[in-house]
Residue, then its C-alpha position, 0 to 999 in steps of 0.5 A: x252383259x256384252x259379248x267379249x268382242x264388243x267389249x274389246x272394241x269399246x275398250x279400244x275406242x275408249x282407250x284410243x280416244x282418251x290417249x289422244x285427249x291425254x296426249x293433247x293435254x300433256x303437250x303443255x308439260x315440260x319436259x316433253x319426255x313425260x308426255x307419253x307417260x301421261x297420255x297412255x297409262x291413265x287413258x288405258x286405265x280409265x277406259x278399261x275401268x269404265x268399260x268394266x264398271x258398265x259391263x260387270x258392275x261396281x264390285x269388279x271395277x273396285x277390284x280392278x281399281x285396287x289392282x291399279x293402285x297396288x300396281x302403282x305403289x309397287x312400281x314406285x317401290x320398284x323404281x326406288x329399289x332398282x336405282x341403288x341396286x344398279x350401282x351394286x349389282x348387274x342389271x338382271x340381278x337388280x331387276x329381280x331383287x327390285x321385283x320382290x320390292x314391287x310384289x311386297x308393296x303391291x301385296x301390302x297395299x292390295x290385301x287390306x283393301x280386298x279383304 
């Protein structure tokens, strides 16, 4: 097993390299406002998952990947819920209510996979 500082350095280098790679690939996307979204999130997720797989094994990587999938599904539920809520409720209330949707969907997605 690697020490924690070494893991952090490896994650940083891998994440940074993948951010650059995804940023170059996303330059071909239109509209350009999506370039940052497609460069940072997947790169950091892949780098972290790769280092976890190499350092802690497949079981830990599986749990991390499940969390990523559940979090992504929760984010979609949050976005779908918050837009109509913002038309009816103040921003803080809309965000709090939509967070409940995020949590519920993430739990529904993650629990069957982890159990």
